[in-house]
N, C-alpha and C positions, 0 to 999 in steps of 0.2 A: 504494500500500500504506500504509494509514493507521496501523497499529500499529507503533510504533518497534521493538519486539522482532522483528517480522517484517522490517522494513526493513533490518536489519543484514545480511540474507542477500542483498540485491540485488547487491552487487559479485561475490559468489561465484557466484550463479546466472547473472549475465550472462557471467562468464568461462568457465563450463563449457558454456554454450549458444552462445557467440559463433561457434564453428566449425561450428554446426549439427549437432554430433554429441556426444551424451552417452554416454561409454563405460560399460561395465558396472562398471569399477572406480570411476569417479566417482559412479555411481548408488549403489553399495553404501556408499561412504564418506559421502555426504550423507545417505542414509537412516539410517544408524547414528548419525551426528552429531545430526541433527534429532530422532530418536526418543529420544535419551538426554538431551536438554536438559529438565531438570525445571522450569525457569523458563518454559517454553512450555506454554500450555494445550493440551489435546487438539485443540481446534478449530484453533489456530494450527499445531500440528504437521501436522494433516490438510491444511490449506491449503498449507503449504510442501511437503509430500510430493507434493501434486498438481502443484505447479509444476515438479517434476523427473520427472514421469511420462513415459517414452519415447513413450507412445502419444498424448500431447497436448503436443507441444513448443510453446514460445511463438512467436508470429508475429514477423516482422521489425519490425513496428510496436511490439509489446510490448517487444522487446529495446531498441529505440531509446528508448522511454520510460524503461526502467530505467536506461539509460546517462545519459540526460538528468538524472534525479533525482540520480544519483551525482555527475555533473559539476557540478551546481548547488551541492552541498554543498562541493565542493573549491574552487569559485570564491569562496565566502564564507570558507572556512577554508584558505587556501593553505599554511599551515605544517604541515598533516598530512603525516607522513613514513612512515606504515606503513598497510598494509591494515587492521590491527586498529584503528588510530587512526581510520580512515575508518568502520569498522563501529561504533565507539563513538559517533562523532558522529551517525551515522544513528539510533542507539538513543536519542539525546538523553541520553547519559551515564548510561544505565540502570545501577543498582547491581549487578544480577545479571550484566550483561554485563561490567562492570569486572573481576569475579572470574574471567572466562573467558579471559584473555589467552593463557595457555599452550595451552588447548584450541584456540583459534582459530589459533594458530601451527602446531599439529600438523595442523589441518585444511588449512592452506595447503600444508604439506609433503606430506600424503597426496594432495592434488589436483595436486601439481606446479605450484603457482602461484608465480610470481616476483613478490613484493610490489612491488618498485620498478618493474618493467616494467608491472605492472597499473596502478599509480598514474599512470605516464606516459600510459598509454592513456586513462585517465579525465580527467586534468588537461588534456591538450592534444589534444582531438579533432581540431583542424585539421591536426595533424602526422600523423594516421593516415588522413586522407582520401586515397583513391586518386588523385583528380583533382588534388590539391595537391602531389604529390610530383614533383620535377623535378631535373635535373642542376645541380650547383653546382661551383664551382672553389674549393675551400678550401685546396688545396695547390698548390705550384709544379710543374707537370707536367715542366718541363725539369730540375728538381732530382731528381725521381723517375727520370727517364730516366738522368741521370748516375749515380745510385745503382745502377741496374740494370746499366749498362754497365761501371762501375768503371774499372779501368786500361786496359781494351781499348777505351775510347771512341774513340780516334783511328782505329784500324783498322776499327771498326764503322762509323763515319761515312764513312770512305773507301769502304768497300764499298757503303754505301747510296747514295752519290753516283754510283758507277759503275753501279749497277743502274738509275739513272734516265736513262741515255743512251738515245737512240733505238734503238741496236743491240739493246738488251735488251727490246724490245717483245715481249709475248707472241705466240705463233704458234698457229695451229690445230693441234690434236693428232690430227685424223683422218687426215692424210697422214703415216704412220709414217716413211717414208724422209726426207721433208722435215723432219719434227720432229727426227729423230735428227741430221741434218746441222746443223740450227740449234743444237742443244745442244752439238755438237762445236765449232762456231764460237764459241759463248759461252765454252767452256772455253779456247779459244785466246786469247781476249781476256784472260781471267783469268791465263793463263800469261804473257802478254806483260807484264801488270802485276806480275809476280813474286808473285802470291798463291798459286799452286799449290805453289811451292817454299818457302813460308814456314817450314815446320818443318825443312827440311834444313839441314845445317851450312853456314855462310857460305863455307867454302873450296870448296864445290861449287855455289856460286851461290845458295844458299838464304838464308833470313832468320834461321835459328837461333832461331825463336820459336814454340814449340808452342802457347802460350797464344793467340797471335794466330791461329794456324791454326784452332783450335777456334772462335774468335769469327767467323772468316771463314765457316766451314761453317754456323754458326747463323744468321748474317745472310743468307747466300745462300738460306736456307730460307724467307725471306719472299717469295722469287721463285719460280721454277719448281723443283719438287723433283726433276725429272729432271736438271736441271743440278747440283743438290747431289750426287746419287748418282754421276753421271758424274765430277764433280770428285773425290768421295771415292774412287772406284775407281782413278782415274788417279794422283792425288797422295798419297792415303792408303794404300789397300790395296796397290797395285802399288809405288809409290815407297817407302813405309815398310817394306814387307816386304824390299826390297833394302837399305834403310838399317839396319834392326834385326836382320835375320837374316844379312846378308852382312858382309863384312869390307872392308878398305881397297881391295882390288883391284876389288871390285864398285862401291864408292862412286865411285871415280875414273872407272870406265868408263861408268856408267849414270846417276848421280843428276842431273847437269846436263841431260842429254838428256830425262830423265823430267820434270824440273821445268819445262822449256821446252815440253813436249809434242811435241818432235821424235820422241820414242819412246813412242807410246801403248802401254799394256800392260794386263794382266789379273791377277787374283788367282784362281788356279784351284785351289780347295780342294774345294768341294762336289761330290759325285758323285750319280748318280741314286739309288743305294741307301745312300749314307752322307753325311748332312749334319751333324747334331749329333755323331755318333760318328766323330770325325776319326781316332781310332786304328784304326778299321776300314776306312780307305780301301784300295781294291784296285789303283789305278794303281801300276805298279812302276817303279823306277829301278835297273836292274841294272848293276853296275860291271864293266867289262872292264879289268883292270889292264894287260894287254899293250898295248891300244890307247889307254889313258888316257882312256876315254870312259864315259858312261852311256848306257844304252838305255832310253828312256821308252816304256812300253807300256800300252795299255788292254786288259786280259785278257778282258773280256766287255762286252756292251752296257750292263749296269747299272753298270759302273765308269767310264762316260764322265763327264767334267766337265760339270756342268749349271748353268744359271742364271748363267753367268759374264758379268759386266758387261764391256763393251768387246770381247767376243769376236766377235759376229756381224758386225761391220763394220770397226772401227777398230784393234783391238789387233794389234800387231806382235810382242809378246813376252808371256810370262806367267810368273809365279811359280807353279810347279806343285808341289803337295804329293803325295808318292808314297812308297811303301814302299821303303826303301833295301835292296837285296839285294847282298851280297858273298859270293862263293863259295857261293851257294845258301842263305845264312843271312840272315834279315831282322833289320835293326837299327832297326826302327821308322820312323816317318814323318819324312822330310826335305823340304827345299825346294830347288827347282832352277829355274834360268832357262832357259826353252825358247822358241826362236824360233817364231813362228806364220806370219808373212807376210814377204815380201821388201819392199824399198824402194818397190816399185810397188803394194803391197797385194795381191799374188798369194799365195794360201795355199801353203805349202811342202809338199814331198813328205812323205808319212807323216802329215800332219795333215788331219783331217776336221772341218770346222766346220759346225754347224747353227744355225738361227735359232729362238729360243724363240717368236717370233711375238708377236701381240698379247697384252697382259696387262691385268689390272684397272686398273693405273696404271703410272706411270713408263715410258711408251712412248717417251720420248725417249732411253732407255738401250737400247743394242743387246745385250741378253742372248742368250747362245748356248750351244751344247754344243760340247765339244772331245773328239775321240778321237785317240789316238796309236797309230800302227802302227810299232813298233820304230824310234822317232825317236832318232837319235844326237846327243848333245851333248857338248862337251868337259868334262873333269874340273873345270875352273875354274868351270863354270856351277853347281856346287853351292854354295848359300849356307851357308857353313861357320863361322859364328860359334860354334855350339854342337856341331857334329859335323863331322868331316873324315876324309879318307883320306890316310894318310902315304905316303911314297915307296915303302914296301914293299907297298902295296896293302891296308894294315890299317886298320880302323876306329879312330878316336881321338875322344875327347871330354873336355873339362874337367869334365863332369858324368857320373860313372860310372853313376848310376842311370838306367835307361831311362825309368822313369816320371817322375822329376824332370826329366830332360832334355826330355821331351815337353811337360810343363806349363810349363817355363821358356820354351821356344820359343813356345808359344801365348800365354804371359803378356806377351811383348814386343809382341804385337799388340792389347793391351787398349785402345789408343787409339780403335779403331773403336767400342768400346762406350761411349765418351764422346761422340764426334761424333754418333752416331745419336740418342741421347736428346735432345741439345741441338737437333738438327734437328727432331725430333718436337715438342719444346716450342714451337719457333718456329712450326710449323704450327698448333699449338693456339692460340697467341697470335693468329695471323691469323684463325682461325675465331671466336674470342671477340670480337675487335675488330669483325668484320663483324656478328655476331649481336647484340652489345650496342649498337652504334651503331644498328642497325636497330630494335631493341627500344625505344630511346629516341625514335625518330622515328615509328614505325608506331603509329597510333592505332586503337583498336577498342573498342566498347562505351563505356558511361559511365552515370552516374546519370540517373534520369528527369529530363528537362528540361535536362540539362547536356550539355556537349560530350564527345566521345570522348576517351579518355585513352591515353597511351603504354602499350603492352603490357608494358613493363618495370616499370610500376607495379603490375602484378598479382603477388600474393605467390607464386603457383605458378611464374610466369615467372622471378621472382627466384631461387626455389629451384632452378630448372633450370640457371641460368647462373652465379650469383654464387659458390656453392661451387666451381664449376669455375675461376672466376677466382682465388679464394683458393688453390686447388690449383696453378694455374699460377705464381703468385708463390712459393709454397712450393717447388715443384720448381726454379724458377730459382735460388734460393739453395742448394738441395740439390745441384744439378749444378755450381754454382760451387765448392762445397766439394769435390766429387769431382774436379773438374779440378785444383784446387790440391793435393789429396793426390797425384794422379798426377804432376804436374809436380815436386813436391818429394819424390818417393818415395825410400825407402831399401830396400835389399834385404830387410831383415827385415820390412818392411811390405807386400811385394808380394802375399802371399796374401790379406791383408785387403782391399787395394785392388782386386785382381782380382775378389773376391767382391762388393765394393761396386759396382764398375762393372757387373758382370753384373746385379746386382739393380736398379740404377738404370735400366739400359737397358730391362729388362722393365717396371718400374713406370711409367716415363715414357711408353713407347710404348703400353702399355695405356691409360694415362690419356688420351693424345692420341686414340686410337681412340674412347673413350667420350665425350670432350669434343666432338669433331667431329660425332658422331652427335647429341648434344644440340643443338649449334649448328644443324645442318641442320633438325631438327624445330622448333626455336624460331623459325626464319625461315619456316616454312610452305612454301607453293609456291615462293616466291622462293628459298628455300634449295636447291630442287631444280633451279633453272636453272643451266646451265653458266656463264653470264656472271658469276654471283655466287661462283664459285670453291670453294664449300664441297665440292661433289661431287668436284672434282679433288683437293682436300686430303685428303678421306676416302680416295679410291681410291689415291692415291699413298702415303699413310702406312700403308695396310693391311698391306703387306709388312714394315713396320718391326718388327712383332711376331714376325717369323720370321727375317729375315737378321741376321747378326752373332750368331746363336744363337737358337733357339726360346725364347720367353719362359718357358714352363713348365719346360723343361730348365734354363734359367739360374736360375730360382728354386730349383730343387732343388740346384744348385751352391751357391747362397748358404746354403741351410739346412745342407748338409753342412759348410760352412766354419764356421757358427755352432756346430754340434754339436762340431766338432773343437776350437774354442776353449773350449767349455764343458768338454769332457773334459780338455783340457790344464790348465785352471784347477784342476780337482779333483785331477788327478794331482800337481800341484805343492804341494798343501796338506799340512802335517803334521797331527798329531792335534789340536793346540791350534787351528790355523787352521780345521780342519773343524768343531770345536765352536763357534768364533766365527761361522762361516758360518751354521750352523743357528740360533744365537741371533739373529743379525741378520735372518735370514729370518723368524723368529717375530715379531720386533719390527715388521717391515714389515707382516706379516699383521695384527697387532693394530692398528697405527696406521692402515692403509689400509682395513681391513674392519670398523672399529668402527661401531656403530649410528649414531652421529652423522654420520660421514663418508659412510656409505652413503645416507643420506636427506637430506643437506644440499642444499637447493635455493636457497640464497641466491644472488642474482645475482653478488655480488662473488666468491663461491667458484666459480661456474660459469665465469666468464670469467678466472679466475686462471691465469696461466702455470704456476705450480707444480703446481696440480691437474692440468692437461693433461699436463705432463711425467711426473708420478707415475703417472697412469693409463696412459699409453703404455708406460712402463718396466715397470709391473706386468704388463701384457698380454704384453709381450715375454718377460719372465722366466718367467712361468707356462707359456706355450706352449712355450718352449724346454725347460724342465725336464720338462714332460709328454711331449714328443716323445722326449727322451733316455731317460726311464724306460720308455716303451713299447718303444722299440727294444731296450733292454737286456733287458726281460722276454721279448720275442720270441726274441732270440738265446739267452738263458739257457734257454729252453724247447726249444732244439734247432733253431730255424729258421736257415737260412743267412742271412748278412748281406745278400746281394743280395735275397732274398725278403722279408726284414724291411723293408728300405727300400721295396720295392714295396707292401707292405701299408700302410705309413705315409706314402705319397706325399702324400695330401691334407694331412697335418699338416706335411709339409715346406714346402708352399706357405705355410701359415699362419705358420710360423717365419720365413720370409723376409719376408713381408708386414709382420709386426709389427716386425721389425728395421728395415726401410726406412722405415716410417712414423715410428718413433722418431727415426731419423737426420735425416729431413727436418724434422720438428718442431723438433728441437734447433737445426738450422742456421737456420731461420726466426727462432726466438727469439733466437739469437745475433746475427743481422743487425740485428734491432730494437734490441738492447742497444747496438749500435755506431752507431746512427743518431742524429745530433745534432739535426737539424732537427725541431722539435716537431710541426709539422703533418704532415710525412711519417711521423713515428713514430706519431702518433695513428691515421692511416688504416691503416698496416701492422699495428698492434696489433689492430685490428678484423678485418683479413683473417686474421691468424694465429689469432685466437680462432675465427673461422668455420671455418678449415681444421681445427683441432683438434676442435671440437665436432661438425662434420660427420662426422668419422671415429668419434668416440665414439657418435654416433647410428647410424652404419652398423653398429657392432659392439655395439649395446646388448644384443642377445641373449646374446652371450658374457659381458658384464659381469653380466647378470642371473643367468646360469647359475653364474658364479663367486661370486655373492653379494657382488660388489664394489659394486654399486649396487642400490637398490630401485626399484620401478616409478615412484614419484613423481619420483625424480631423473632417470631416463631420459626421462620425459615433460617435465620441466622443461628438459632439454637440447634436446629437440625444439623446444620453444617458443623457446628462446634462439637456436637456429639461424635460425628464422624472423625473430626480432627483429633479429639481426645482418644478415641479408639486407636487411631494410627500411632499416637504418641505413647500409649500404654503398651501397645503390642510388643516392643522389645523387652518389656518387663513382665510379660504375662507368665512365662514359664517360671521365673524366680518367685513370682507372687503365689503361684500354686505350690511351688516347692516349700514355701514358708508354712504351709499347713502341716508339713512334716508327717505326712501319712506313711506309715511303715509300708515298705514294698510288698511284704507278705500279705498285707491287708488290701492294698491297691490291686495287686495280682492281675492286672489287665495287660495281656501281651502287647497291645497297641500303644501302651503308655511307656514302653521301654524299648531299648535296642533289641534287635532280632536275636533270637536264641536265648533270651533271658529265662533263667530257671527259677521256679518258686518251689523248689524241692522240699523234702522233709526237714 
């Protein structure tokens, strides 16, 4: 292009055509801009408009020539710092162009072009060549591992060493009986190592360390997930129900035997027709004061206990949740210890146990059904921390409200909703490690005449996996925060912590499901082979979205908690505070929705932590207020509260999602602020930026609807996500290596050099 006035458009034309797609918005913006430049002649305008005609896009050779021209200018003028400066140089410092600086900056914003990113593309073409991108080790992987493991590093390393023993070699899953027996034997080894009793009080043979218990569950999840669930049922659900719902007499009698696995047990809550709705359980526990006993009974087939882990083969006792009946009156759901088998494993009279049979996954866990036919248990088998029967045969409780007592009882069991998402995250880390290592080694296609390149160098492959990697790191820090909140909990914080645990369980397990699907597809046919383990990880974690509470139900619980907090905040405001709230809200709207902020596409702004935090907070506040207003309007119009919530259920999910995303982002940013090592901090910052911008990209429709961003900004965010993926790619393998998953646990041939052995 010989005319300097036309040459100034080369960078812009290359940038909009480089992805082989000229959008209607880009076309409109460029047509209007070119046609309104009075300093261009009609013939120049006609030529430029022809270069953006969708019917005759430039060839790849033409694009390469344009880029070469721009690169040559930057080679001779390395001090150029802006895209307009580049345009000015291409125009040979034309006087007309010099006056157009603001107009060209507006053009960049309208097109969603990031000036600094664009200059990097032109200045260093060798860094953008697909075949030249490769893994580098710019940070100390062992230091990143230490940062991830934190104070639990000693117990994590101990479990990893244990899992590398020959006894923990993987077994074939097609022989269900043999598989179940092997998992049971693994649990016995863990019990012998005193890992199962880690959370129990020391006076009952435990370790008195709940933080280590959660770390054990997460680390075991790098191995066989049937083992993790069997471990969790025995030592978590069964043992902790006795510990947390029982009193001293139960602790003395049972905890040591549970922790050593001398007393295998079950957690029998779910029924065929009642899972999430625990209040509606139909199994009954009828008290006979004269005989000082309870009669446990299944009144109909749909009231049988179902999907109960440890029931089909190994469980000798169970914590059974049933409706407490005294003198014909129901006092709500209580918990009772009920024997299932004798010392020889023979099922006791009045107990009928079925086998759930083969499942999608977790076939090393013996899930079963349990029916009770007027089974008699002594009075002391009632777990009576929150409710008991006095010597007169009368119901007593330190919590007078039936509703509050019920939720207090369930609240003590929230630990399961911490262990499960941490286990799910470990499975996602395994999948990501396999897929990213494979992507770094597997070569496919390449430039004409050149060698094939790693598939992880392809931008779309990076977009499939690297935002998932950033999400895994974000969730790691989010779940650490949840764990710390739970361990240091105060009574006044329990409602908030329970809601956070419910939400994180749903958010993390959904994330794992989606991540493993992407990992499977990213590995092609190899990912479909059983030997590479992604299939097992997918199948085993599928049920994570259902047990410990159905995810959709849990998200509604989170939303109701957020709405309750919102209502409480308003109820406590006086008139002056209410006016102040409205003024503050108006200030936020003005500052965050002003024209400059809405269309700001500067790179420094887009990757700024404050921008991310404000955008997440804004979304959370608006969605919460919108849901509250809608519910109030429906109820004010005469609709029953139950029906109003049903109408607004989809908004409830959005309320919970926005809250959880904000919490996770905050914790990721907080961890980075506490990181001293500069190299670790640098790569974590990029991961956090990718995590935040990926979610802003996901929700770009919402932000456009709310007029919080303009189209140019959402497009710039999309481009920045791609750029961050490109910049993180060299660090992807070290980042998954930092998970430090033992090779014997990973055990996927595609994740290692050929001929790697995972022998005895």
